[in-house]
GUROMAR-663001 format. One record per residue (C-alpha): residue number from 1; residue in three letters; z, y, x. Coordinates in nm, 2 decimals, decimal comma, always signed. Example, Ala and Ser with C-alpha at 12.3 -4.5 7.8 and 13.67 -1.06 7.14 Angstrom:
% GUROMAR-663001
 pos code     pz     py     px
   1  ala  +0,78  -0,45  +1,23
   2  ser  +0,71  -0,11  +1,37
//
This chain:
% GUROMAR-663001
 pos code     pz     py     px
   1  unk  +3,65  -1,13  -0,39
   2  unk  +3,28  -1,13  -0,45
   3  unk  +3,08  -1,45  -0,42
   4  unk  +2,86  -1,49  -0,13
   5  unk  +2,59  -1,67  -0,33
   6  unk  +2,27  -1,49  -0,37
   7  unk  +2,06  -1,68  -0,62
   8  unk  +2,32  -1,64  -0,91
   9  unk  +2,21  -1,68  -1,27
  10  unk  +2,24  -1,29  -1,33
  11  unk  +2,03  -1,23  -1,01
  12  unk  +1,75  -1,44  -1,15
  13  unk  +1,77  -1,30  -1,49
  14  unk  +1,75  -0,93  -1,36
  15  unk  +1,46  -1,03  -1,12
  16  unk  +1,28  -1,19  -1,41
  17  unk  +1,33  -0,87  -1,63
  18  unk  +1,20  -0,65  -1,34
  19  unk  +0,90  -0,88  -1,31
  20  unk  +0,82  -0,86  -1,69
  21  unk  +0,84  -0,45  -1,66
  22  unk  +0,61  -0,45  -1,39
  23  unk  +0,38  -0,70  -1,55
  24  unk  +0,33  -0,46  -1,84
  25  unk  +0,29  -0,17  -1,63
  26  unk  +0,01  -0,33  -1,42
  27  unk  -0,16  -0,50  -1,72
  28  unk  -0,21  -0,16  -1,88
  29  unk  -0,28  +0,05  -1,58
  30  unk  -0,61  -0,13  -1,52
  31  unk  -0,74  -0,10  -1,87
  32  unk  -0,58  +0,21  -2,03
  33  unk  -0,84  +0,45  -1,90
  34  unk  -1,13  +0,24  -2,03
  35  unk  -0,95  +0,23  -2,37
  36  unk  -0,92  +0,61  -2,39
  37  unk  -1,30  +0,64  -2,30
  38  unk  -1,41  +0,37  -2,53
  39  unk  -1,18  +0,43  -2,82
  40  unk  -1,14  +0,81  -2,83
  41  unk  -1,43  +0,93  -2,61
  42  unk  -1,20  +1,08  -2,36
  43  unk  -1,34  +1,24  -2,04
  44  unk  -1,28  +1,08  -1,71
  45  unk  -1,02  +1,34  -1,63
  46  unk  -0,84  +1,27  -1,96
  47  unk  -0,86  +0,90  -1,89
  48  unk  -0,69  +0,96  -1,57
  49  unk  -0,41  +1,17  -1,73
  50  unk  -0,36  +0,89  -1,97
  51  unk  -0,29  +0,64  -1,68
  52  unk  -0,09  +0,90  -1,46
  53  unk  +0,14  +1,03  -1,73
  54  unk  +0,30  +0,69  -1,75
  55  unk  +0,44  +0,76  -1,40
  56  unk  +0,56  +1,09  -1,50
  57  unk  +0,76  +0,93  -1,78
  58  unk  +0,91  +0,68  -1,53
  59  unk  +1,00  +0,96  -1,30
  60  unk  +1,18  +1,15  -1,56
  61  unk  +1,36  +0,84  -1,71
  62  unk  +1,50  +0,77  -1,36
  63  unk  +1,59  +1,13  -1,32
  64  unk  +1,80  +1,13  -1,66
  65  unk  +1,94  +0,79  -1,64
  66  unk  +2,05  +0,80  -1,27
  67  unk  +2,39  +0,96  -1,33
  68  unk  +2,45  +0,77  -1,66
  69  unk  +2,38  +0,40  -1,55
  70  unk  +2,73  +0,34  -1,39
  71  unk  +2,90  +0,52  -1,68
  72  unk  +2,75  +0,33  -1,96
  73  unk  +2,74  +0,00  -1,76
  74  unk  +2,42  -0,16  -1,61
  75  unk  +2,40  -0,44  -1,90
  76  unk  +2,42  -0,18  -2,17
  77  unk  +2,18  +0,06  -2,01
  78  unk  +1,92  -0,22  -1,94
  79  unk  +1,94  -0,34  -2,30
  80  unk  +1,90  +0,01  -2,44
  81  unk  +1,61  +0,07  -2,20
  82  unk  +1,45  -0,27  -2,30
  83  unk  +1,49  -0,19  -2,68
  84  unk  +1,31  +0,14  -2,61
  85  unk  +1,05  -0,03  -2,40
  86  unk  +0,99  -0,29  -2,68
  87  unk  +0,97  -0,02  -2,96
  88  unk  +0,75  +0,21  -2,76
  89  unk  +0,52  -0,10  -2,68
  90  unk  +0,44  -0,10  -3,06
  91  unk  +0,33  +0,26  -3,07
  92  unk  -0,01  +0,18  -2,91
  93  unk  -0,11  +0,03  -3,25
  94  unk  -0,03  +0,34  -3,40
  95  unk  -0,21  +0,59  -3,17
  96  unk  -0,52  +0,76  -3,33
  97  unk  -0,62  +1,01  -3,06
  98  unk  -0,60  +1,09  -2,70
  99  unk  -0,31  +1,33  -2,77
 100  unk  -0,11  +1,06  -2,94
 101  unk  -0,20  +0,83  -2,67
 102  unk  -0,05  +1,07  -2,40
 103  unk  +0,26  +1,09  -2,61
 104  unk  +0,28  +0,70  -2,63
 105  unk  +0,22  +0,65  -2,26
 106  unk  +0,49  +0,93  -2,17
 107  unk  +0,77  +0,76  -2,38
 108  unk  +0,67  +0,42  -2,27
 109  unk  +0,69  +0,51  -1,92
 110  unk  +1,03  +0,69  -1,97
 111  unk  +1,17  +0,37  -2,13
 112  unk  +1,05  +0,17  -1,84
 113  unk  +1,22  +0,42  -1,59
 114  unk  +1,55  +0,38  -1,79
 115  unk  +1,53  -0,01  -1,79
 116  unk  +1,40  -0,05  -1,43
 117  unk  +1,66  +0,17  -1,29
 118  unk  +1,95  -0,01  -1,49
 119  unk  +1,80  -0,35  -1,35
 120  unk  +1,79  -0,24  -0,98
 121  unk  +2,13  -0,09  -1,01
 122  unk  +2,26  -0,41  -1,16
 123  unk  +2,11  -0,62  -0,88
 124  unk  +2,26  -0,39  -0,61
 125  unk  +2,60  -0,47  -0,76
 126  unk  +2,53  -0,85  -0,79
 127  unk  +2,42  -0,90  -0,44
 128  unk  +2,69  -0,96  -0,20
 129  unk  +2,74  -0,66  +0,05
 130  unk  +2,65  -0,86  +0,37
 131  unk  +2,33  -0,99  +0,21
 132  unk  +2,21  -0,65  +0,06
 133  unk  +1,87  -0,63  +0,25
 134  unk  +1,80  -0,99  +0,21
 135  unk  +1,88  -0,98  -0,17
 136  unk  +1,69  -0,66  -0,23
 137  unk  +1,39  -0,81  -0,04
 138  unk  +1,40  -1,11  -0,28
 139  unk  +1,45  -0,90  -0,58
 140  unk  +1,16  -0,66  -0,50
 141  unk  +0,93  -0,96  -0,47
 142  unk  +0,94  -0,96  -0,85
 143  unk  +0,74  -0,63  -0,84
 144  unk  +0,51  -0,77  -0,57
 145  unk  +0,43  -1,07  -0,81
 146  unk  +0,37  -0,84  -1,11
 147  unk  +0,14  -0,61  -0,91
 148  unk  -0,06  -0,91  -0,80
 149  unk  -0,07  -1,09  -1,14
 150  unk  -0,07  -0,79  -1,39
 151  unk  -0,40  -0,65  -1,30
 152  unk  -0,56  -1,01  -1,30
 153  unk  -0,42  -1,08  -1,64
 154  unk  -0,52  -0,72  -1,78
 155  unk  -0,88  -0,75  -1,67
 156  unk  -0,90  -1,11  -1,79
 157  unk  -0,79  -1,02  -2,14
 158  unk  -1,02  -0,71  -2,13
 159  unk  -1,32  -0,94  -2,06
 160  unk  -1,24  -1,20  -2,34
 161  unk  -1,04  -1,01  -2,61
 162  unk  -1,02  -0,66  -2,77
 163  unk  -0,76  -0,39  -2,67
 164  unk  -0,53  -0,49  -2,95
 165  unk  -0,47  -0,84  -2,80
 166  unk  -0,36  -0,67  -2,47
 167  unk  -0,11  -0,45  -2,65
 168  unk  -0,01  -0,76  -2,84
 169  unk  +0,04  -0,94  -2,50
 170  unk  +0,24  -0,64  -2,37
 171  unk  +0,46  -0,63  -2,67
 172  unk  +0,53  -1,01  -2,64
 173  unk  +0,63  -0,96  -2,28
 174  unk  +0,87  -0,67  -2,36
 175  unk  +1,03  -0,90  -2,62
 176  unk  +1,08  -1,17  -2,37
 177  unk  +1,24  -0,92  -2,14
 178  unk  +1,46  -0,78  -2,39
 179  unk  +1,60  -1,13  -2,48
 180  unk  +1,66  -1,21  -2,11
 181  unk  +1,85  -0,89  -2,06
 182  unk  +2,09  -0,99  -2,35
 183  unk  +2,16  -1,31  -2,16
 184  unk  +2,32  -1,14  -1,87
 185  unk  +2,69  -1,20  -1,81
 186  unk  +2,75  -0,87  -1,62
 187  unk  +3,06  -0,69  -1,72
 188  unk  +2,99  -0,45  -2,00
 189  unk  +3,09  -0,17  -1,75
 190  unk  +3,03  -0,21  -1,38
 191  unk  +3,17  +0,01  -1,11
 192  unk  +3,21  +0,31  -1,32
 193  unk  +3,25  +0,67  -1,23
 194  unk  +3,45  +0,75  -1,55
 195  unk  +3,44  +0,70  -1,91
 196  unk  +3,14  +0,84  -2,12
 197  unk  +3,38  +1,07  -2,31
 198  unk  +3,45  +1,24  -1,99
 199  unk  +3,11  +1,24  -1,86
 200  unk  +2,94  +1,58  -1,80
 201  unk  +2,56  +1,60  -1,72
 202  unk  +2,51  +1,80  -1,40
 203  unk  +2,19  +1,93  -1,26
 204  unk  +2,35  +1,92  -0,91
 205  unk  +2,43  +1,55  -0,97
 206  unk  +2,07  +1,44  -1,05
 207  unk  +2,04  +1,27  -0,72
 208  unk  +2,27  +1,11  -0,47
 209  unk  +2,29  +1,34  -0,15
 210  unk  +2,36  +1,05  +0,08
 211  unk  +2,04  +0,87  -0,02
 212  unk  +1,81  +1,17  -0,01
 213  unk  +1,75  +1,14  +0,36
 214  unk  +1,62  +0,79  +0,33
 215  unk  +1,44  +0,88  +0,01
 216  unk  +1,25  +1,14  +0,21
 217  unk  +1,13  +0,89  +0,45
 218  unk  +1,03  +0,67  +0,15
 219  unk  +0,83  +0,95  +0,02
 220  unk  +0,64  +1,00  +0,34
 221  unk  +0,57  +0,62  +0,36
 222  unk  +0,48  +0,61  +0,00
 223  unk  +0,20  +0,87  +0,08
 224  unk  +0,04  +0,61  +0,32
 225  unk  +0,04  +0,35  +0,05
 226  unk  -0,10  +0,59  -0,21
 227  unk  -0,40  +0,65  -0,01
 228  unk  -0,47  +0,28  -0,01
 229  unk  -0,37  +0,21  -0,36
 230  unk  -0,58  +0,50  -0,50
 231  unk  -0,89  +0,52  -0,28
 232  unk  -0,95  +0,18  -0,13
 233  unk  -1,20  +0,09  -0,39
 234  unk  -1,41  +0,41  -0,35
 235  unk  -1,39  +0,37  +0,03
 236  unk  -1,50  +0,01  +0,01
 237  unk  -1,81  +0,13  -0,20
 238  unk  -1,90  +0,37  +0,07
 239  unk  -1,86  +0,09  +0,33
 240  unk  -2,05  -0,15  +0,11
 241  unk  -1,75  -0,39  +0,14
 242  unk  -1,66  -0,43  -0,24
 243  unk  -1,62  -0,79  -0,23
 244  unk  -1,38  -0,79  +0,05
 245  unk  -1,18  -0,50  -0,12
 246  unk  -1,13  -0,72  -0,42
 247  unk  -0,92  -0,94  -0,21
 248  unk  -0,73  -0,67  -0,03
 249  unk  -0,42  -0,68  -0,26
 250  unk  -0,42  -1,05  -0,28
 251  unk  -0,38  -1,05  +0,11
 252  unk  -0,12  -0,77  +0,09
 253  unk  +0,09  -0,95  -0,16
 254  unk  +0,07  -1,28  +0,02
 255  unk  +0,19  -1,12  +0,34
 256  unk  +0,47  -0,94  +0,16
 257  unk  +0,58  -1,27  -0,03
 258  unk  +0,60  -1,44  +0,30
 259  unk  +0,77  -1,17  +0,52
 260  unk  +1,02  -1,00  +0,30
 261  unk  +1,28  -1,28  +0,30
 262  unk  +1,27  -1,28  +0,68
 263  unk  +1,29  -0,90  +0,73
 264  unk  +1,57  -0,87  +0,48
 265  unk  +1,79  -1,12  +0,68
 266  unk  +1,68  -0,94  +1,00
 267  unk  +1,81  -0,60  +0,85
 268  unk  +2,14  -0,75  +0,74
 269  unk  +2,21  -0,93  +1,07
 270  unk  +2,08  -0,68  +1,32
 271  unk  +2,06  -0,34  +1,15
 272  unk  +1,79  -0,12  +1,02
 273  unk  +1,62  -0,01  +1,33
 274  unk  +1,49  -0,36  +1,40
 275  unk  +1,30  -0,36  +1,07
 276  unk  +1,20  +0,00  +1,02
 277  unk  +1,05  +0,09  +1,34
 278  unk  +0,83  -0,22  +1,38
 279  unk  +0,72  -0,18  +1,01
 280  unk  +0,61  +0,18  +1,08
 281  unk  +0,40  +0,04  +1,37
 282  unk  +0,24  -0,21  +1,14
 283  unk  +0,16  +0,05  +0,87
 284  unk  +0,01  +0,27  +1,13
 285  unk  -0,19  -0,01  +1,27
 286  unk  -0,31  -0,09  +0,92
 287  unk  -0,42  +0,27  +0,88
 288  unk  -0,61  +0,29  +1,20
 289  unk  -0,78  -0,04  +1,12
 290  unk  -0,89  +0,11  +0,78
 291  unk  -1,02  +0,42  +0,95
 292  unk  -1,24  +0,21  +1,18
 293  unk  -1,34  -0,07  +0,94
 294  unk  -1,68  -0,20  +0,97
 295  unk  -1,65  -0,55  +0,81
 296  unk  -1,46  -0,73  +0,54
 297  unk  -1,26  -0,92  +0,80
 298  unk  -1,13  -0,58  +0,92
 299  unk  -1,05  -0,46  +0,58
 300  unk  -0,85  -0,76  +0,49
 301  unk  -0,66  -0,76  +0,83
 302  unk  -0,56  -0,40  +0,74
 303  unk  -0,44  -0,55  +0,42
 304  unk  -0,21  -0,78  +0,60
 305  unk  -0,09  -0,51  +0,83
 306  unk  -0,02  -0,27  +0,53
 307  unk  +0,17  -0,56  +0,38
 308  unk  +0,38  -0,61  +0,68
 309  unk  +0,44  -0,24  +0,71
 310  unk  +0,47  -0,07  +0,37
 311  unk  +0,56  -0,40  +0,19
 312  unk  +0,87  -0,44  +0,40
 313  unk  +0,95  -0,07  +0,45
 314  unk  +0,98  -0,04  +0,06
 315  unk  +1,25  -0,31  +0,03
 316  unk  +1,42  -0,21  +0,37
 317  unk  +1,46  +0,16  +0,28
 318  unk  +1,59  +0,07  -0,07
 319  unk  +1,86  -0,15  +0,08
 320  unk  +1,96  +0,12  +0,33
 321  unk  +1,98  +0,37  +0,04
 322  unk  +2,25  +0,16  -0,14
 323  unk  +2,42  +0,06  +0,16
 324  unk  +2,52  +0,43  +0,27
 325  unk  +2,69  +0,49  -0,06
 326  unk  +3,01  +0,37  -0,23
 327  unk  +2,97  +0,09  -0,51
 328  unk  +3,02  +0,34  -0,79
 329  unk  +2,74  +0,56  -0,65
 330  unk  +2,47  +0,27  -0,64
 331  unk  +2,32  +0,37  -0,97
 332  unk  +2,25  +0,72  -0,86
 333  unk  +2,14  +0,62  -0,51
 334  unk  +1,88  +0,37  -0,66
 335  unk  +1,75  +0,64  -0,90
 336  unk  +1,73  +0,87  -0,61
 337  unk  +1,52  +0,62  -0,40
 338  unk  +1,28  +0,54  -0,69
 339  unk  +1,24  +0,91  -0,78
 340  unk  +1,09  +0,99  -0,43
 341  unk  +0,90  +0,66  -0,43
 342  unk  +0,75  +0,73  -0,77
 343  unk  +0,67  +1,10  -0,66
 344  unk  +0,47  +0,98  -0,37
 345  unk  +0,27  +0,72  -0,56
 346  unk  +0,23  +0,94  -0,87
 347  unk  +0,17  +1,30  -0,73
 348  unk  +0,04  +1,18  -0,37
 349  unk  -0,31  +1,08  -0,51
 350  unk  -0,37  +1,44  -0,62
 351  unk  -0,28  +1,58  -0,27
 352  unk  -0,46  +1,32  -0,09
 353  unk  -0,77  +1,38  -0,30
 354  unk  -0,78  +1,73  -0,19
 355  unk  -0,76  +1,63  +0,17
 356  unk  -1,05  +1,37  +0,11
 357  unk  -1,27  +1,66  -0,02
 358  unk  -1,22  +1,84  +0,31
 359  unk  -1,22  +1,53  +0,56
 360  unk  -1,36  +1,23  +0,40
 361  unk  -1,21  +0,89  +0,38
 362  unk  -1,22  +0,78  +0,74
 363  unk  -1,03  +1,09  +0,84
 364  unk  -0,79  +1,05  +0,57
 365  unk  -0,69  +0,71  +0,71
 366  unk  -0,67  +0,85  +1,06
 367  unk  -0,43  +1,11  +0,92
 368  unk  -0,22  +0,85  +0,74
 369  unk  -0,19  +0,66  +1,06
 370  unk  -0,04  +0,97  +1,21
 371  unk  +0,20  +1,01  +0,92
 372  unk  +0,30  +0,65  +0,95
 373  unk  +0,39  +0,71  +1,32
 374  unk  +0,57  +1,03  +1,23
 375  unk  +0,78  +0,82  +0,98
 376  unk  +0,96  +0,66  +1,27
 377  unk  +1,06  +1,02  +1,41
 378  unk  +1,16  +1,12  +1,05
 379  unk  +1,37  +0,80  +1,01
 380  unk  +1,56  +0,86  +1,34
 381  unk  +1,62  +1,21  +1,26
 382  unk  +1,73  +1,16  +0,91
 383  unk  +1,91  +0,84  +0,93
 384  unk  +1,90  +0,64  +1,26
 385  unk  +2,11  +0,88  +1,47
 386  unk  +2,37  +0,91  +1,19
 387  unk  +2,42  +0,53  +1,13
 388  unk  +2,76  +0,51  +1,29
 389  unk  +2,90  +0,82  +1,12
 390  unk  +2,79  +0,70  +0,79
 391  unk  +2,95  +0,37  +0,83
 392  unk  +3,28  +0,55  +0,92
 393  unk  +3,25  +0,77  +0,61
 394  unk  +3,17  +0,48  +0,39
 395  unk  +3,46  +0,27  +0,53
 396  unk  +3,71  +0,57  +0,46
 397  unk  +3,57  +0,62  +0,11
 398  unk  +3,61  +0,26  +0,01
//
């Protein structure tokens, strides 16, 4: 019988590995464009590609490893991913052109996709079933912490040291993550779908079909957050609220840190509708406040509302995605969820940029408010009205 404990040794280690992966991602994302411009004379569009191709690598890494992680085993897959992540962290020192830097960024992102998918799958198996949402909420705080501290550390290093020291710091973090992964006591093979010898790669099995409806809702919610993540700084410049904007994600992270443990327990005890619908309302309200912001206070209050909204939707929808599948399909369900999330955050900015060119920033955020509200309808149509049937199917399959 599975333990009811949440804060086990393995849970803490996997959460720590996820934090370190995110720390490297966010340390580099804020400086790598400047590096490409200063070191290789890259254009602004090339610098943007250098930053963005990492996300494409993550996307493909998740796509490939999703159906393998439960066959190889979570620990083995995580260690393989961390070894690759560490080795590719060394390649920044060998890069000598924009093209080689693009290649390094792609393979580095691919390895992160493998390692992070294995970590998310492992934690889904570690968390007791009746505490899934609560556990996912705590686990995903590791990403929130890295998103708050990574950019700060990266920019601080950029101000005080040269780029090689930043790459060295990332390599050191990767090594620590690799060592931590080796300390896991997970079974070499978790809930497996079969042996590697019998495994056949299938294009039809790249995603978990039962997780796709929730992943689609995640994609729509992710577009709302992508509009903030990508354009809040440019919007703040237009409003002359740059100082307030510099604290936007600090407020966002603080609200997420405080609220996720509570929403996780609520989802486990009461059900998904008690979390998802209110969070969509908070997200829509945050977008309305952004669209109408005239002061720094309004901007920061919007950050708090977006934190209550998207910050909790991300972990809640992740928990729902793994709750609707059998244990041996959690790896593929986790991969499917993050593929759609990565797609919204990676490709969304391009689509939203086209919208801004036609409408401007304020109308963009009005549009995102409408989309956030529409996410409630999407959730009901794709998942909410099918909850009872899904529970019956899952009970029969287990």
